[in-house]
C-alpha positions in Angstrom: -2.1 -38.5 1.8 -0.2 -38.9 5.1 -1.7 -38.1 8.5 -1.0 -34.7 9.9 -0.7 -35.7 13.5 1.9 -38.0 15.0 0.5 -40.4 17.6 3.6 -39.8 19.7 3.0 -36.0 20.1 1.7 -34.7 23.4 -0.4 -31.6 23.9 -1.4 -29.5 26.9 -4.7 -28.6 25.2 -5.5 -31.5 22.8 -9.0 -30.3 21.9 -7.8 -26.8 20.9 -4.9 -28.2 18.9 -7.2 -30.7 17.2 -9.7 -27.8 16.4 -7.0 -25.7 14.9 -5.7 -28.7 12.9 -9.2 -29.3 11.5 -9.5 -25.6 10.5 -6.1 -25.7 8.8 -7.0 -28.9 7.0 -10.3 -27.5 5.6 -8.7 -24.2 4.7 -6.1 -25.9 2.5 -8.4 -28.7 1.1 -9.5 -28.4 -2.5 -13.1 -29.4 -1.5 -15.2 -29.9 1.5 -14.6 -32.9 3.7 -16.7 -35.5 5.5 -16.1 -36.5 9.1 -14.5 -39.7 8.0 -12.1 -37.8 5.6 -11.2 -35.3 8.3 -10.4 -38.1 10.7 -8.3 -40.0 8.2 -6.3 -37.0 7.0 -5.7 -35.5 10.4 -5.2 -38.7 12.5 -7.8 -37.4 15.0 -10.2 -40.2 16.3 -13.6 -40.1 14.7 -15.4 -39.5 17.9 -13.3 -36.5 18.7 -13.7 -35.1 15.2 -17.5 -35.3 15.6 -17.4 -33.4 18.9 -15.0 -30.8 17.7 -16.8 -30.2 14.4 -20.1 -29.9 16.2 -18.6 -27.2 18.5 -17.0 -25.3 15.6 -20.4 -25.4 13.7 -22.1 -23.8 16.7 -19.5 -21.0 16.6 -19.9 -20.6 12.8 -16.2 -21.5 12.4 -17.3 -24.3 10.1 -20.3 -24.7 7.8 -22.1 -27.6 6.2 -21.5 -27.8 2.5 -24.9 -28.3 0.7 -23.2 -29.3 -2.5 -21.6 -32.4 -1.0 -23.4 -34.8 1.3 -22.4 -34.7 5.0 -19.3 -32.6 4.3 -17.9 -29.5 6.0 -16.1 -26.4 4.9 -14.7 -23.2 6.5 -17.5 -21.1 8.1 -18.5 -17.5 7.8 -16.9 -16.5 11.2 -13.4 -17.4 9.9 -13.9 -15.1 6.9 -15.3 -12.4 9.2 -12.2 -12.5 11.5 -9.8 -12.6 8.5 -11.4 -9.6 6.9 -11.3 -7.7 10.2 -7.6 -8.4 10.6 -6.9 -7.6 6.9 -8.6 -4.3 7.0 -6.7 -3.2 10.1 -3.5 -3.5 8.0 -4.0 -0.1 6.4 -0.6 -0.3 4.8 -1.7 -3.0 2.3 -3.5 -0.8 -0.2 -0.5 1.5 -0.3 1.9 -1.4 -0.8 0.7 -2.7 -4.1 1.3 0.4 -6.3 4.8 0.8 -4.8 5.5 -2.9 -5.2 4.4 -2.8 -8.8 7.0 -0.1 -9.6 9.7 -1.9 -7.7 8.9 -5.3 -9.3 9.3 -3.7 -12.8 12.5 -2.0 -11.8 14.4 -5.0 -10.4 12.4 -7.8 -12.0 11.8 -9.7 -8.8 8.8 -10.9 -6.8 8.0 -8.5 -3.9 6.3 -9.1 -0.5 5.4 -7.2 2.6 5.8 -8.5 6.1 5.0 -7.2 9.6 6.3 -8.1 13.0 4.1 -10.3 15.2 5.7 -11.4 18.4 9.0 -13.0 17.7 8.1 -13.6 14.1 7.4 -11.6 10.9 4.2 -12.5 8.9 3.7 -12.1 5.2 0.6 -10.0 4.6 0.9 -9.1 0.9 2.9 -10.3 -2.1 3.3 -9.5 -5.8 4.9 -12.1 -8.0 7.1 -10.9 -10.8 5.4 -13.3 -13.2 3.6 -16.6 -13.3 6.8 -18.4 -14.1 8.8 -16.4 -11.5 6.7 -16.7 -8.3 8.0 -16.5 -4.7 7.9 -19.8 -2.8 5.8 -18.3 0.0 2.2 -17.6 0.9 0.1 -14.9 2.7 0.2 -15.7 6.4 3.6 -17.5 6.3 5.8 -16.7 9.2 9.6 -16.4 9.6 11.7 -15.8 12.7 12.3 -12.1 13.2 15.9 -12.8 14.0 16.6 -15.1 11.0 14.7 -13.5 8.1 15.8 -10.5 6.0 12.5 -8.8 6.8 12.9 -9.4 10.5 16.5 -8.2 10.6 15.6 -5.1 8.6 12.9 -4.3 11.2 15.1 -5.1 14.2 17.9 -2.9 12.8 15.6 0.2 13.0 14.1 -0.5 16.4 15.1 1.3 19.6 18.0 -0.6 21.1 16.1 -1.4 24.3 13.3 -3.0 22.3 15.6 -4.9 19.9 17.6 -6.2 22.9 14.5 -7.9 24.2 14.1 -9.9 20.9 17.8 -10.7 21.0 17.7 -12.1 24.5 15.1 -14.6 23.4 17.0 -15.5 20.3 20.4 -15.7 22.1 19.0 -18.0 24.9 20.2 -21.2 23.1 23.0 -19.8 20.9 26.7 -19.7 21.5 28.9 -16.6 21.6 29.9 -16.9 17.9 26.3 -17.0 16.7 25.4 -14.1 19.0 28.2 -12.0 17.5 27.2 -13.0 14.0 23.6 -11.8 14.4 24.7 -8.6 16.2 27.1 -7.9 13.3 24.3 -8.5 10.7 22.0 -6.1 12.5 24.7 -3.4 12.7 25.4 -3.9 9.0 21.7 -3.6 8.2 21.4 -0.4 10.2 24.3 1.1 8.4 23.3 0.1 4.9 19.5 0.4 5.2 18.8 -3.2 4.1 19.2 -6.8 5.3 19.9 -10.1 3.6 19.1 -13.7 4.2 19.4 -17.1 2.5 16.6 -18.9 4.4 13.5 -18.1 2.3 13.7 -21.4 0.4 16.3 -23.9 -0.9 16.9 -21.9 -4.1 15.7 -18.4 -3.0 17.1 -15.7 -0.9 15.9 -12.3 0.1 16.8 -8.6 0.5 14.6 -6.4 2.7 14.4 -2.8 4.0 12.2 -1.4 6.8 9.1 0.7 6.4 8.7 3.3 9.2 5.8 5.3 10.6 5.5 9.0 11.5 7.6 8.3 14.7 10.4 6.7 12.7 9.5 3.3 14.2 9.7 0.3 11.9 6.3 -1.3 11.3 7.0 -3.5 8.3 9.5 -4.5 5.7 9.4 -4.6 1.9 11.3 -7.7 0.7 12.5 -8.8 -2.8 13.0 -12.4 -3.6 16.1 -13.4 -5.5 16.3 -16.8 -7.2 19.7 -17.8 -5.9 20.9 -19.4 -2.7 22.9 -16.3 -1.9 22.8 -12.6 -3.0 26.1 -11.3 -4.3 27.2 -8.0 -2.5 27.3 -6.2 -5.8 23.8 -7.4 -6.7 22.6 -6.4 -3.2 23.9 -2.8 -3.7 22.1 -2.7 -7.1 18.8 -3.9 -5.7 19.0 -1.8 -2.6 18.9 1.5 -4.5 15.4 0.8 -5.8 14.3 -1.1 -2.6 15.2 1.8 -0.3 13.4 4.3 -2.6 10.3 2.0 -2.4 10.3 1.9 1.4 10.6 5.7 1.5 7.7 6.1 -0.8 5.6 3.6 1.2 6.6 5.2 4.5 5.6 8.6 3.2 2.2 7.4 2.0 1.2 6.0 5.4 2.1 9.1 7.5 
């Protein structure tokens, strides 16, 4: 397994970056890891791993695994924080019944994303079947200006708010790219849904915004299509059920 840190990378806060990397490594590992294994897999020097793990243990971010000698796993504090964040997303329990109906109507995997800063984050998903699963995971992030979910949300935002996002996105883009994105958002606002082809190499996405009682976009329901691009006629077909689904979800969270 290749090391996760390049020795050429520089960091303004190396201890914090290393701590986050260790947490990510243990969160994705299939079993608890020893200090030596953590050092080998992460590329962090053994002495640094020892100090960081000791600090994370004191904060209950890590825990000793009694089933495997001198090994460590994710601690209770991480699960406590995760549960706290999860339960604040009151939209999630209402999403699954709506997504189940939509999934059976259009025969596609469905996921829900919410805006966080300049990104959207996947907070729930429902695969169409075991053999037709979306190539994404809970917690995965996408650029709000490049993903279907993000564009759908931006298209329903107040212009002053959306312009702030666009100023950041346009900072390193030429006039052609700026106009293309502006046209996509205008089209999404007009049609009620947005498209993208950046979900994965062989998957694209159609999304529509979920709004709150103030008619402000707070999330997007997205459907995954197993094709590099979505044909306009297909998009129109999927959009009928998708828009109905976001209306149902919006009504349930009022």
